[in-house]
C-alpha positions as a Python dict, from the first residue, in 0.01 Angstrom:
ca = {
    (1, 'M'): (0, 0, 0),
    (2, 'S'): (127, -202, -292),
    (3, 'A'): (-53, -205, -622),
    (4, 'E'): (-187, -555, -555),
    (5, 'A'): (-547, -594, -450),
    (6, 'V'): (-643, -553, -86),
    (7, 'S'): (-903, -788, 58),
    (8, 'I'): (-1005, -927, 396),
    (9, 'N'): (-1242, -1183, 541),
    (10, 'H'): (-1435, -1045, 834),
    (11, 'S'): (-1725, -1098, 1066),
    (12, 'I'): (-1959, -811, 1139),
    (13, 'L'): (-1987, -730, 1506),
    (14, 'S'): (-2318, -870, 1621),
    (15, 'S'): (-2353, -654, 1929),
    (16, 'T'): (-2468, -292, 1910),
    (17, 'P'): (-2261, -60, 2128),
    (18, 'S'): (-2405, 194, 2367),
    (19, 'I'): (-2420, 524, 2182),
    (20, 'T'): (-2418, 883, 2303),
    (21, 'T'): (-2458, 1147, 2034),
    (22, 'T'): (-2562, 1506, 1984),
    (23, 'T'): (-2865, 1551, 1758),
    (24, 'T'): (-3065, 1837, 1621),
    (25, 'T'): (-3439, 1850, 1555),
    (26, 'T'): (-3611, 2082, 1310),
    (27, 'S'): (-3973, 2122, 1214),
    (28, 'T'): (-4148, 2270, 912),
    (29, 'T'): (-4419, 2178, 666),
    (30, 'A'): (-4420, 1852, 472),
    (31, 'N'): (-4327, 2003, 135),
    (32, 'V'): (-4052, 1837, -68),
    (33, 'G'): (-3716, 1984, 22),
    (34, 'T'): (-3826, 2092, 370),
    (35, 'F'): (-3817, 1924, 707),
    (36, 'Q'): (-4074, 1717, 886),
    (37, 'E'): (-4045, 1657, 1255),
    (38, 'N'): (-3951, 1290, 1261),
    (39, 'K'): (-3658, 1068, 1336),
    (40, 'H'): (-3474, 1170, 1018),
    (41, 'D'): (-3440, 1524, 1150),
    (42, 'K'): (-3210, 1405, 1429),
    (43, 'I'): (-2877, 1431, 1257),
    (44, 'V'): (-2575, 1274, 1423),
    (45, 'R'): (-2284, 1509, 1485),
    (46, 'V'): (-1954, 1324, 1498),
    (47, 'D'): (-1714, 1522, 1715),
    (48, 'L'): (-1348, 1454, 1636),
    (49, 'A'): (-1209, 1664, 1922),
    (50, 'D'): (-937, 1482, 2119),
    (51, 'Y'): (-951, 1209, 1855),
    (52, 'D'): (-683, 976, 1995),
    (53, 'N'): (-836, 965, 2343),
    (54, 'R'): (-1202, 953, 2234),
    (55, 'R'): (-1180, 705, 1950),
    (56, 'D'): (-1417, 450, 2104),
    (57, 'E'): (-1682, 718, 2151),
    (58, 'I'): (-1632, 840, 1795),
    (59, 'V'): (-1670, 483, 1665),
    (60, 'D'): (-2004, 460, 1848),
    (61, 'Q'): (-2123, 789, 1696),
    (62, 'L'): (-2026, 678, 1347),
    (63, 'L'): (-2198, 341, 1384),
    (64, 'R'): (-2520, 516, 1485),
    (65, 'A'): (-2509, 738, 1176),
    (66, 'A'): (-2392, 464, 938),
    (67, 'K'): (-2658, 213, 1040),
    (68, 'N'): (-2953, 452, 1063),
    (69, 'D'): (-2894, 737, 819),
    (70, 'G'): (-2598, 706, 583),
    (71, 'F'): (-2486, 1062, 656),
    (72, 'F'): (-2382, 1285, 946),
    (73, 'Y'): (-2216, 1615, 1036),
    (74, 'V'): (-1848, 1628, 1134),
    (75, 'V'): (-1736, 1889, 1387),
    (76, 'N'): (-1392, 1976, 1526),
    (77, 'H'): (-1251, 1819, 1212),
    (78, 'G'): (-929, 2019, 1191),
    (79, 'I'): (-981, 2196, 855),
    (80, 'P'): (-958, 2570, 927),
    (81, 'R'): (-1252, 2784, 820),
    (82, 'E'): (-1020, 3014, 626),
    (83, 'D'): (-891, 2721, 418),
    (84, 'I'): (-1247, 2624, 325),
    (85, 'R'): (-1313, 2986, 224),
    (86, 'A'): (-993, 2987, 18),
    (87, 'M'): (-1103, 2673, -167),
    (88, 'F'): (-1440, 2827, -245),
    (89, 'G'): (-1261, 3139, -368),
    (90, 'A'): (-1047, 2928, -601),
    (91, 'S'): (-1358, 2749, -727),
    (92, 'V'): (-1535, 3079, -798),
    (93, 'D'): (-1229, 3206, -986),
    (94, 'F'): (-1210, 2895, -1204),
    (95, 'F'): (-1578, 2892, -1297),
    (96, 'A'): (-1560, 3263, -1382),
    (97, 'L'): (-1315, 3185, -1664),
    (98, 'P'): (-1447, 3199, -2022),
    (99, 'D'): (-1576, 2866, -2148),
    (100, 'Q'): (-1305, 2853, -2414),
    (101, 'V'): (-1045, 2854, -2135),
    (102, 'K'): (-1221, 2588, -1927),
    (103, 'E'): (-1258, 2374, -2237),
    (104, 'K'): (-880, 2332, -2235),
    (105, 'Y'): (-932, 2097, -1938),
    (106, 'P'): (-1215, 1867, -2054),
    (107, 'M'): (-1361, 1588, -1844),
    (108, 'D'): (-1160, 1265, -1880),
    (109, 'V'): (-1377, 978, -1756),
    (110, 'A'): (-1091, 729, -1727),
    (111, 'R'): (-890, 964, -1507),
    (112, 'N'): (-1192, 1103, -1323),
    (113, 'A'): (-1084, 1463, -1370),
    (114, 'G'): (-1158, 1771, -1577),
    (115, 'W'): (-1424, 2034, -1646),
    (116, 'Q'): (-1774, 1945, -1761),
    (117, 'Q'): (-2079, 2149, -1859),
    (118, 'I'): (-2364, 1959, -1693),
    (119, 'R'): (-2642, 2182, -1825),
    (120, 'P'): (-2643, 2532, -1972),
    (121, 'A'): (-2662, 2677, -1621),
    (122, 'A'): (-2462, 2415, -1430),
    (123, 'E'): (-2099, 2300, -1451),
    (124, 'S'): (-1852, 2093, -1253),
    (125, 'A'): (-1477, 2045, -1224),
    (126, 'Q'): (-1302, 1739, -1078),
    (127, 'F'): (-945, 1683, -965),
    (128, 'S'): (-759, 1375, -840),
    (129, 'H'): (-428, 1323, -662),
    (130, 'Y'): (-234, 1150, -938),
    (131, 'G'): (-165, 1165, -1310),
    (132, 'I'): (-366, 1469, -1420),
    (133, 'D'): (-98, 1733, -1481),
    (134, 'D'): (-253, 1829, -1815),
    (135, 'L'): (-597, 1877, -1655),
    (136, 'W'): (-489, 2125, -1388),
    (137, 'P'): (-558, 2489, -1484),
    (138, 'T'): (-226, 2660, -1544),
    (139, 'N'): (-116, 2946, -1323),
    (140, 'E'): (-155, 3174, -1623),
    (141, 'D'): (-519, 3074, -1668),
    (142, 'C'): (-615, 3064, -1298),
    (143, 'P'): (-343, 3201, -1067),
    (144, 'G'): (-293, 3003, -747),
    (145, 'F'): (-567, 2751, -819),
    (146, 'R'): (-358, 2434, -816),
    (147, 'P'): (-164, 2491, -489),
    (148, 'V'): (-478, 2597, -302),
    (149, 'T'): (-671, 2297, -432),
    (150, 'E'): (-398, 2040, -371),
    (151, 'S'): (-347, 2164, -15),
    (152, 'F'): (-720, 2144, 51),
    (153, 'M'): (-738, 1792, -95),
    (154, 'H'): (-466, 1672, 141),
    (155, 'Q'): (-648, 1820, 439),
    (156, 'C'): (-966, 1643, 331),
    (157, 'H'): (-776, 1317, 293),
    (158, 'E'): (-635, 1343, 645),
    (159, 'L'): (-988, 1392, 777),
    (160, 'T'): (-1128, 1097, 583),
    (161, 'E'): (-848, 875, 715),
    (162, 'K'): (-966, 941, 1071),
    (163, 'L'): (-1321, 849, 976),
    (164, 'L'): (-1207, 539, 786),
    (165, 'V'): (-1011, 411, 1085),
    (166, 'C'): (-1320, 440, 1305),
    (167, 'L'): (-1545, 275, 1045),
    (168, 'A'): (-1299, -14, 1012),
    (169, 'I'): (-1295, -65, 1389),
    (170, 'G'): (-1675, -53, 1398),
    (171, 'L'): (-1695, -331, 1139),
    (172, 'G'): (-1438, -549, 1313),
    (173, 'F'): (-1165, -492, 1050),
    (174, 'P'): (-802, -412, 1130),
    (175, 'C'): (-792, -40, 1203),
    (176, 'D'): (-579, 32, 895),
    (177, 'F'): (-784, -176, 650),
    (178, 'F'): (-972, 111, 486),
    (179, 'T'): (-675, 348, 490),
    (180, 'R'): (-471, 86, 301),
    (181, 'C'): (-753, 62, 47),
    (182, 'H'): (-756, 442, 3),
    (183, 'D'): (-384, 515, -45),
    (184, 'I'): (-337, 841, -238),
    (185, 'S'): (35, 772, -287),
    (186, 'Q'): (-50, 493, -533),
    (187, 'P'): (-109, 555, -905),
    (188, 'D'): (-446, 379, -891),
    (189, 'T'): (-592, 621, -637),
    (190, 'L'): (-946, 737, -714),
    (191, 'N'): (-993, 1000, -442),
    (192, 'T'): (-1144, 1307, -604),
    (193, 'L'): (-1231, 1669, -531),
    (194, 'R'): (-1541, 1794, -712),
    (195, 'C'): (-1649, 2156, -747),
    (196, 'L'): (-2002, 2244, -860),
    (197, 'H'): (-2143, 2575, -983),
    (198, 'T'): (-2502, 2658, -1071),
    (199, 'R'): (-2648, 2987, -1185),
    (200, 'T'): (-2962, 3158, -1054),
    (201, 'G'): (-3268, 2935, -1021),
    (202, 'E'): (-3100, 2616, -1141),
    (203, 'N'): (-3102, 2280, -962),
    (204, 'A'): (-2803, 2052, -1008),
    (205, 'C'): (-2665, 1717, -893),
    (206, 'W'): (-2307, 1601, -880),
    (207, 'S'): (-2209, 1442, -1207),
    (208, 'A'): (-2118, 1107, -1049),
    (209, 'N'): (-2306, 874, -816),
    (210, 'D'): (-2172, 802, -470),
    (211, 'V'): (-1994, 483, -583),
    (212, 'D'): (-1740, 560, -317),
    (213, 'T'): (-1671, 495, 49),
    (214, 'L'): (-1757, 836, 190),
    (215, 'T'): (-1783, 1196, 73),
    (216, 'L'): (-1722, 1525, 253),
    (217, 'L'): (-1967, 1794, 138),
    (218, 'F'): (-1889, 2164, 176),
    (219, 'Q'): (-2129, 2456, 134),
    (220, 'R'): (-2091, 2831, 157),
    (221, 'P'): (-2251, 2989, 467),
    (222, 'G'): (-2602, 3121, 413),
    (223, 'E'): (-2682, 2913, 106),
    (224, 'P'): (-2966, 2655, 107),
    (225, 'G'): (-2883, 2306, 227),
    (226, 'L'): (-2814, 1997, 19),
    (227, 'Q'): (-3090, 1754, -70),
    (228, 'L'): (-3021, 1384, -12),
    (229, 'I'): (-3218, 1066, -73),
    (230, 'C'): (-3126, 805, 185),
    (231, 'D'): (-3415, 557, 202),
    (232, 'E'): (-3587, 300, -16),
    (233, 'H'): (-3891, 526, -64),
    (234, 'N'): (-3682, 794, -242),
    (235, 'D'): (-3812, 1058, -1),
    (236, 'P'): (-3592, 1369, -27),
    (237, 'L'): (-3432, 1511, 285),
    (238, 'C'): (-3310, 1869, 265),
    (239, 'L'): (-3034, 1926, 519),
    (240, 'P'): (-3010, 2263, 691),
    (241, 'P'): (-2705, 2469, 596),
    (242, 'P'): (-2415, 2359, 819),
    (243, 'S'): (-2311, 2603, 1087),
    (244, 'N'): (-2006, 2648, 1308),
    (245, 'N'): (-1770, 2502, 1047),
    (246, 'E'): (-1961, 2173, 1024),
    (247, 'I'): (-1904, 1939, 729),
    (248, 'V'): (-2169, 1704, 592),
    (249, 'C'): (-2040, 1351, 534),
    (250, 'S'): (-2237, 1097, 328),
    (251, 'L'): (-2162, 727, 294),
    (252, 'G'): (-2146, 557, -45),
    (253, 'D'): (-2201, 222, -208),
    (254, 'L'): (-1854, 82, -138),
    (255, 'I'): (-1885, 104, 240),
    (256, 'M'): (-2236, -41, 217),
    (257, 'R'): (-2101, -335, 16),
    (258, 'W'): (-1808, -390, 254),
    (259, 'S'): (-2053, -391, 547),
    (260, 'D'): (-2294, -635, 378),
    (261, 'D'): (-2565, -367, 391),
    (262, 'L'): (-2521, -308, 764),
    (263, 'F'): (-2443, 52, 672),
    (264, 'K'): (-2671, 272, 463),
    (265, 'S'): (-2556, 482, 171),
    (266, 'V'): (-2690, 795, 9),
    (267, 'R'): (-2901, 663, -279),
    (268, 'T'): (-2849, 952, -522),
    (269, 'P'): (-2587, 1221, -569),
    (270, 'P'): (-2636, 1522, -339),
    (271, 'K'): (-2850, 1786, -505),
    (272, 'L'): (-2826, 2164, -488),
    (273, 'D'): (-3170, 2323, -461),
    (274, 'A'): (-3242, 2624, -678),
    (275, 'G'): (-3181, 2952, -499),
    (276, 'Q'): (-3134, 3320, -553),
    (277, 'G'): (-2801, 3395, -714),
    (278, 'P'): (-2523, 3151, -811),
    (279, 'R'): (-2459, 2844, -597),
    (280, 'Y'): (-2127, 2676, -526),
    (281, 'A'): (-2053, 2348, -349),
    (282, 'I'): (-1746, 2129, -304),
    (283, 'A'): (-1717, 1756, -236),
    (284, 'Y'): (-1419, 1538, -153),
    (285, 'S'): (-1491, 1174, -234),
    (286, 'S'): (-1286, 902, -68),
    (287, 'Q'): (-1294, 619, -322),
    (288, 'A'): (-1102, 296, -284),
    (289, 'N'): (-796, 239, -501),
    (290, 'K'): (-876, 69, -831),
    (291, 'S'): (-702, -251, -720),
    (292, 'A'): (-885, -279, -387),
    (293, 'I'): (-1123, -574, -362),
    (294, 'V'): (-1468, -474, -239),
    (295, 'Q'): (-1616, -791, -94),
    (296, 'G'): (-1851, -875, 190),
    (297, 'R'): (-1868, -1190, 396),
    (298, 'H'): (-2236, -1279, 375),
    (299, 'L'): (-2416, -1090, 95),
    (300, 'Y'): (-2150, -961, -144),
    (301, 'T'): (-1922, -1262, -160),
    (302, 'D'): (-1817, -1225, -525),
    (303, 'P'): (-1494, -1024, -537),
    (304, 'I'): (-1488, -715, -757),
    (305, 'T'): (-1236, -433, -769),
    (306, 'A'): (-1326, -77, -684),
    (307, 'G'): (-1192, 22, -1025),
    (308, 'E'): (-1443, -200, -1203),
    (309, 'L'): (-1732, -65, -997),
    (310, 'F'): (-1624, 295, -1041),
    (311, 'L'): (-1565, 281, -1417),
    (312, 'K'): (-1906, 127, -1475),
    (313, 'A'): (-2069, 403, -1272),
    (314, 'M'): (-1870, 682, -1439),
    (315, 'E'): (-1953, 561, -1789),
    (316, 'R'): (-2320, 522, -1699),
    (317, 'N'): (-2347, 866, -1545),
    (318, 'F'): (-2141, 1039, -1812),
    (319, 'K'): (-2377, 904, -2079),
    (320, 'A'): (-2677, 1013, -1871),
    (321, 'S'): (-2529, 1361, -1841),
    (322, 'K'): (-2480, 1382, -2219),
    (323, 'R'): (-2842, 1277, -2275),
    (324, 'Q'): (-2953, 1542, -2029),
    (325, 'Q'): (-2752, 1808, -2210),
    (326, 'A'): (-2896, 1705, -2548),
    (327, 'A'): (-3251, 1721, -2411),
    (328, 'V'): (-3221, 2089, -2321),
    (329, 'V'): (-3050, 2206, -2640),
}
């Protein structure tokens, strides 16, 4: 993709395709952070097995999840379990470093990368594909961290490209429309890997809102599930911990805007519930290139670049994080 803005006029498909999907139902009490037996407990599982031959079926599964929920599980996604474990191991190693070492790589809002203390018992680290050489931990400080992380980021990007192709088809766009808008070879790429660490008994949210297209969410086996808010009533939904190498995928504000609100988005950043012992989570956010025009046909007709939307959100949330830190000092 060239550096010039990418835009398209489109018409949303008016017909709803026939959908076959695997769902799961759980039942518990009605306490916040637990499950109630209702339609929201039927979580779509998007199966990417035999992707090239099953693409129409996968498009149908994604449309079901995008229109009704704003999130889903991805299975048979192609990222080996051992590579996910290796990324978590690298994250644990980085967060175990003394604060004075991590402070050498401070959060840079403009570049969307760096380490940040969210609260006394919660911290995050973010990494992008381009232009952050000085924000990568050196091999002396954290041996092997950069190659493990960069390899994992490229695997995540390959997975998101498959999902983006199917979402584009479902909206009636050219199949490569979203992949051209999310080109990590360009200097204005915004795709980001985020690592989060909380200590015992501490809740934490990601430091940035889901002003993105979609996000892959990774958890360690056996740890409590993520809490999402996906409806206008702000009712929390606590997802069960993924099993069998499943990945949670949430949709963000950019895809909702492109779809003219046909698709739902997760309304708040995913939240880690407090648990026993330290908690770790990883997210890969697929965010349109800064130059990409995010514009709908019917509702969001005023053109705006993804870079403008993202910078506004980052500045807003960074200030909110600083206020939160000051409140607990």
